[in-house]
C-alpha positions, 0 to 999 in steps of 0.5 A: 660647269658652274651653276650660273653658267648652266642657268644663263644657257637655259635662259638663252635657249628659252629666249631663242624658242620665244623668238622662233615662236614670235617669227612664226606668228608674224609670218602667219599674220602676214599670210592671212591678209594675202589669203583674204585678199586673194579670196576676196578677189576670187569671190568678187570675180565670181560675183561679177561674172554672175551679175554680168551673165544675169544682166546679159540674159535679161537684156537678151530676153527683153530684146527678143520679141514675144512669139505672136500668131495671127488672130482668128478671123471669126469670133462667133458662131450662129445659132445652129438650128437657124443656119438653114432657111425654112424653105431649105428644111422643107425641101430636105426634111419635108415632114420634119419637126423643129431642129434638135440642138446638140449639147455644147460646153461653149456655143461660141466654138462648137454647135450642131443641130439635127432634123429628121423626117418620116413621110409615111405613104401607107401601104407604099412604104415611107421616105426617111430623111435625116439632116445634121449640121455641125460647126467647129470654130478654132482660135489661134494659138502660139504653140499650135499655130494660126486658127485658119491652119488649125481649121484646115487640118480639121477639115482634112480630117473630117473628109478622111473620116467621111471617106472611111465609114465602115460598110460604105459602098461606091464611095465618091469624093468631089470638090464643091465650089462657091462654098467658103474657102474650100469644100468637099463632098463625099457620098456613098451607099450604106445598106441596112436591114431597113433598106439602102441609105443614100449618104451625103457629107459635105465638109466646108471651111470658111476662115477658122470655122469648119462646117460639116453637113450630113444628109441621108435618106432611104425608102422604107417598107418597100418604098423606092430608094431616093435619088442620090444625085438629087440628095447630093444637090440638096446637100451642097445647097444646104452646106453653102447656106450654112457657111453663109450663115457663119459669115453673116454672124461675123459681119460679112453678110453671108456673101456667096456662102462665105467669101474666100479668105486670102488663105483660101486653097486654090485647089481641091483638098488632097483627100478629095483627089487622092482619097483617104490617107493610109491609116485614117481612122474610120468614124462610124456612120450615124445610124439611121433611125428605123421605121417607127 
């Protein structure tokens, strides 16, 4: 083979290789737009789906109404030491001084006042009395429920605690009529070294406020034990008056101890008829003051 022939063959091989390289480049160049278009379509599709989902979620959220709950009926409490009249205090704590107001971080939702009396009869002994009124007002809450429902739950808890006092003897529970939306009285004897104390607790609810009245007394140093029946009667009267003060503070005039609301219970509380529920936590009774 001549040198010229070999040179021409080498040139053809080189041209063929260049042609193959150009063809491959053209194929790749043609493939890139297709891939970009496919990727673009895929990206647009995902972005559109996300946008649509976000729009639908926003529309759904705006269409769903915000949770609401009925507003509390009562927005304030009366001054704790002024819920009982001078005449009532003279009857229940005849030798008592001015009431002692309990501490509260918010007087619009919580308040209390206590009075005590020691009627010294010399060698015959003395009569001791102790009276306390506490009030708790509830606000409606979208997560916990309406205010009157929360107040009713607290009312039931207060009754259970009164029924479960450690050391209480002859515990009796009865409904109280004409006092707010619902009211229950719990009374019992509590023996101490100073004597036998007659304890009366009246728990009442009017709208979204719970009033708890504690009243007990004893004959000390040989004086006779007071009548539990008379003390219960006085406690019921005072509780009705306190409930009326709550209603009056909220512009209802204190009608009949607080006019029952539409949500008033038509029957005595379950605790009043069935007794304390199992597992109810006992609240220690307020310790009577010893003779001074």
